[in-house]
N, C-alpha and C positions, 0 to 999 in steps of 0.2 A: 516461632513457626509451629503451627498446630499439627498434632498427629491425631487422626480420627479413625475409628474402626467401625463406625455406624453409618450405613449407607444414607439414611434419611438426613442425618446431620451433615454428611458430606455434600449432599445435594444442595442444602441451604447455604453452606459455606461457599460452594462454587458459584451459586447465584449472586452472593454478596460480592465475590471477587469480580465476576463478569460485569457487574453494575458499578464498578469502583469510580468511574468518572461521572456518574449521574448524581451530582451533588447539588446542594441547595444554592451553590454559588453560580449555577448555570445562567440564571436570569441576569445576575449582575455582570457576568462575562459577556453575555449576549449584548447587553446595553453598551458596554465599553467598546466592543468590536463594531457594533452598528455605527457608533459615533465616529470611529476611526475610518470606516469605509465611506461614510458620508463625506468626511473631510477630504479623503483622497480623491473621491469622485469629483468633488467641487474644485479642489485646489491643486491636484496633481502632485508634481515633484516637490512643491513647497511643503505640502502636508507630509509627504513621505520623509523628507529630511527632518522636519520638526519632530515627528514621532520617533525617528531613529535617534535623534539627540536625546529625547526624553527617556526612551526605554533601553537603548543600547549604549548610551554614553559617548557617542562620537558623531561628528558631522560628516555624512557621506558625500564629501565634495573632493574629487569627482565621485559620482555614484558608480560609474562603469569601470570595470577592470579591463584594461586593454588586452588585445590579442598578444602583444609583446610580453606583457606580464604573465600571461598564461604560459607562453612558450618558455619564458625564463624559469617559471616554477617547475616545469617539466625537466628542464636542463639541470636544475639545481638538486633535485631529489636523488637519493641513493640509487645506484645502478640495480641493486637487488630489488628495491621497491618498484623500479620501472619494469623489471622483468615480471614481477608478481602482478602488477596492474595490467600488463599486456596479456598474461595468461588468463586472468579473469575476464578481460575484454573479449578475447577470442572465444572462450567457453560460453559466455553469456550471449554473444552475438550468434553463435552457432545454434544454440537452443532456440532463440527467439525467431530466427529465420524460418524455423519449422512452424511457427505460429501464424504466419501470414495467411489470412483467410482467402478462400477462393471465390471469385465471382462465378456465377453459373447462369445458364440459359435453359429454359424448358419450352419446347415447341408443341403446341396443341394439334389435334387432329384436323381442325379447320384452318390451320395456318396462324393462329394467334401465338404470340411470343411473350413470355414473361421472364424477367431477369432480375438478379440481385447483383449490384455492382458495388465493390468496395473501393474507397478512395481515402487517402490520408487527410487529416486536418492540415491546414496551412502552417499553423504555428502552435507551439507548446511552451508552457511555462513550467519550469522544474524548481521545486522548493527543496533546498538542502539545509537541514538543521545545522546550527552552530551550538554555542552554549557549552554544555558539559563535555562534548566530544566532537571530533571531526569525522565525517563519514564519506570518504572518497568512494566507498562501495556503493553508496546510495546514488552518487552521480552516475556511475556506470549503469546501475539497475534502472534508472529513469531515462537516461539519454539514449542508451542503445536501442531499446524497443521503439523509441520515437524515430530514430534514424532508420531502423529496419522498416518501419511503416512507411517511410518516405516523407516525413515532415520536413518542410523546407527551412523553417526557422525555429531554433530552440533557444529559449532565454532562461538562464539560471539566476535565481536569487538566493543569497545566503548571508546571514548576519555576520558582520565582522566582529572582532574582539574589541576591547576598549580602545585600542589604537586604530580600529577600523580595518584591520587586516583579516582576510579569509585564510584559513589554514592552507599551507603551501601544497600539501598532497591533494587536497580538494581541488585546488586550481590546476594541478598537474592532471588530475583525472578529467577535468573539464576540457583541457587541451587535447588529451588523448581521445576524448569522445567527440571532438570537433563541435562543441557547443558554440553557437554564433555570438551570443552576448552574455556577459556575466555582470551582475550588479551586487554591490556590497550592502544589501538591505535584507531585513527579515521581518518576522512578525506579521500581524494582520495587515499592516500598511503595505507590505510587499505583495500579499495576495490581492489587495485592492488595486495596486498598480498594474498587476498582470491582468486582472479582470476588466478594468475600465480603461486602461491605457493612460499614459501621461506624455509630456513632451519628449521625454527620453526613452520611455519604455512602451513598446507597442502592445496593444491589446492582443491577448492570445485566445485560441479556441479551446484549449484544454489546459488545466493546471494539475500537476501530479506532485507527489512527494509528501513525506510525513512531517509533522511539526508538533508544537505544544498545543495546549487547549485553545489558545487564542488563534493560532494558525488554523486548527481544525474547525473552530467556530466560524472563522472568516470564509473558509472553503464552503461550509454549509450555507452561509448567507449569500454568497455570490453565485451559487449554482443557479443557472438560468441566464445570467449574463455570460457565463462561460461554462464549459464542462469541467468535471473533476474526476479523479480516479476513484477515491473512496474517502470515508471519514475515519482515518486511522486513530486508534486509541493507544494507550501504553502497551508495550510489548509483553508477550506471555509465552510460556512453554509448559507443556504437559508431557510427562514421561510415564509410559507404562513399562514396568520392569518386573522381572521375576528374580528368583534367588540366584540365577546364573550371572546376573549383571553385577559388575564391580561397583561397590558403594562409592569409591573415589571417583569413578567416571560419572556416576549420577550426580554427585555433589558438585563436581566441576561444571557439568552441563546446566544445572540449576542456577549456579552462580553466574554463568555466562549470560543468563537472562537478567538476573537481579542487578548486575552492575550497570545496566543501561540507565535505570531511572528508579527513583523511590516508588513509583507507581507500577513498575514492572512486576509481573506475577510468575512465580515458579512453583509448579505443582508436580508431585509424584504420586502415582497410583501403583501400589505394589501388592503382591500376594504374600509377602514375607514380613513377619513381625521383626525379626532380627535385622533385616535390611533397613526397615524404617528407622530403627534406632541408630544403626551404623551411619546411615546417610546424614542424619541430623548432626551427629558428632563430627563427621567429616566436614560438613558445611561450616560449622563454627571454628574448626581448626584452620580451614582455608581462609576464612574471613579475617582472622586475627592479624595477618600481615598483608592484607589486601590493599592495593593503592587506592581503591574506591570503597574503602571499608564502610563509611557512613551511609553511602547510597545502598550498598548491599544489605546492611543491617536493617535499614528502614524498609526496604522491599521485602525481605524475608519475614520480618516481624509483622508487617501489615497485610501482606498479600501472598505469603508463602503457605503451602499446605502439603501435608503428607496424609494419604488415605490408605489404610490397610484394607484391601478388598478380599472378599471370600474366594473369588476365582477370576479368570480372564473375562468371563461374560460380564461380571460386575464392572471391571475396569473399562471395558468397551462401552457399556451403557453410560457410565459417568463421563467418559471422554466425549462421546457423541452429544451428550447433553450440554457440555461446556463448549464444544466446537472450538478447539484451541487454534490460535494462530500457527504455532509450531507444535508438532507431535513427534516425540521420539518413542520408538518401540525397541526396548532393550530386553529381549526375551529370546529363549531358545527357539520358540516357534513363532517368530515375528511375522512371517508371511501369513500364517493362519489368523493371527490377530488382525492383520491388515485387512483381511476379507470382511471383517465386521465393522470397519471404520467407515462412517458416512460423512462426517463433518470434520474437516481440518484444512487449514490454509496450505501447509506443506508437511509432508510426512518423511521422517528420517528413520531408516531401517538398519538395525544392528549396531554393534559397538564401534564399528569403523566409520560410522556416519554421524558424528556430532553435529548439532545444529549450525555450528560455525561454518561448516562446509557449504551450507546453503546461503549463509550470510554473504559469502565472499566470491565463490567461483564455481559452484557446481554447474550453474547454467540457468535453472529456473529462477524467476524473479523473487527477491526477498521482500518486496512490498506486498504484504499479505493482509487479509481481513482479520480484525481483532474483535474483542468483546462479543464473541458469539456469532459474528457476521459470516463466518465460513459456512453457516447453515444455508446461505443463499447467494454467496459471492465467492470469487476466487482472486487470484493474484493479479497484479498489474501486468499487462502484456502488450503485444503489438496492437490488438484490437482497441485498447484504451485510446490510441492515437489515430483511430480510423472511424469512419462512419459508413453505413451502407445505404444505398438508394435502390428502390424498386423501379424497374422500367417495364411498362406494360404496353403492348401493341396488338390490338385486335384488328382484323379486317372485316369486310361486310359479312362474309360467310360465318365467321366465328361469333360476331355479335348477334347475328340472326339466330344462330344455333343456341345461344345462351340467353337470348332476350327475355323469353317467358319466365325463366327462373329469376333473373335480375328484377323484373317487374313484380313478380310475386313477393319476393323478399322485401322490396322497397315498400310495397303496399302494406305488408305485414307490420312495418314500422311506422306507417302513417306518413310516409314521405312521398307525396304526390309528384313533386318535380323530379325526384330521382327516377321514378318510373317513367315519367314523360320524356326525360332526356334520352332514354333508350327508344321508347315508342315512336317519337317524332322522326327519328332517322329512317323509319320505314314507311312513313305516310305518303311520301312522294311516289 
């Protein structure tokens, strides 16, 4: 893990970290995913099962998890875990209910009416990663805003283990979230099935949820056949800290990100030389007996960074430049620093708000823009599962009052028939 105290060097290193998935292998991955999607589009369930056998090591027969299995999973999990899932569900639901966009109507002076109307999509596909870890929280974070939006059918796909089983807590979360259908498939083939439809899996209107580079590439390639939430990259955290923050807290929070994935990035911007050294020491102490030691070590070694900044202003500038997915502010004057922050997926203020709070049950969504995308986008939410329509109604008086301006504008663009479509209505 590098420690830098030169701003220009820090800027270059942050650029390198932000671009960590832009590899030379992208063309190769695109070609593989394109072939998978072509096969799924042509051969449906047969192709999905074949690729699942090839990549995940089991035959998904049957592909669908029954509602009875979902209910059994809920009944079998520990009562304390049930309570925690319910607490998370209620907090996430309460927050997302406030996100519902409002339709509106504007009436003009001549009686013309213009409206914006919001409606939910009919169906949504939710991708829940498997592999290195199970993510019941991701089930809640994707399913709840879809339900709040009014989506009628939610379909969840998630890769099984070598025996073809999905984690029990993930299934319990699916039961709690009232997901309509669950399938034991993952990877690019699952995205293709949701985008194109198969005999068993209905085509959906929107696909959400994070995944590996193959899943993300598949989402990018099927956009247009169906909607997507975003192209999520590996997870990242940036912490702005001063000398009042405890080094053990900072180290724990950095490792909480590193344990996700070897490509996860953990960054500290501090105004204290001593703190930089102490945090690095704490990280390696904590890694020593960590159950995900190898993942943490790879992440910290390749994508970890500590920058010693001259002052808060420098910290803020570097943070806004990087536009992190998660930003923690562990400083005496965290509210003042917050005022300068322009780009971040989610911001966590003060020592009592570790990023894990947002991962599980604070309420705001944990599906956030990565790789600098918080410069122009935000979290997954209710609007992800909705679309808006404009409704326009003019009467004779309002069209007449505006006709000259419409005709002038149409003629300025050289569009004769646009102008004539207004003019002809008054020729009689």
